[in-house]
Residue, then its C-alpha position, 0 to 999 in steps of 0.5 A: m628318589c632313594v627308593f627308586l635307586e634301592k629298587s634298582v639295586k634289588y632287581g638289577e634294572l638298568l636306568d637312564m639318568m640325567y645328571l647335573a655335574a659339579d661344573g654345571s654340565i648336564s649328561k645322560r648316562r645309562i647306569k646300573v646301581l650297585q650301592v645306595g647311601d644317605v647322600s650318594f650312590r655307587a653305579f656302573c656307568y656305561l658312558r664312562e665304562s666304569k664304576r662312579t659315585f653320584t650325588i643323589d641331589n644332582v640326579l635330575a631324572l631317572d627312567p627305567v631301561i625297558a627291554k622289549e622282547r622280540r619273538v618269531i611266531 
């Protein structure tokens, strides 16, 4: 999981994340990872429109956001 987060920081990729909060609720968030530590990481959360700190162990799933290019030929 940490390698995936570090790759996201390096390439500036957006991720869709399923996250388990401390109160037991599950949320889906779109994030841009800013910094990765040993047990947590810092990211900009587009759901809350602010920088947040997340615990790595509470991440249920991560998927890269793939932007599709559209061109008219």
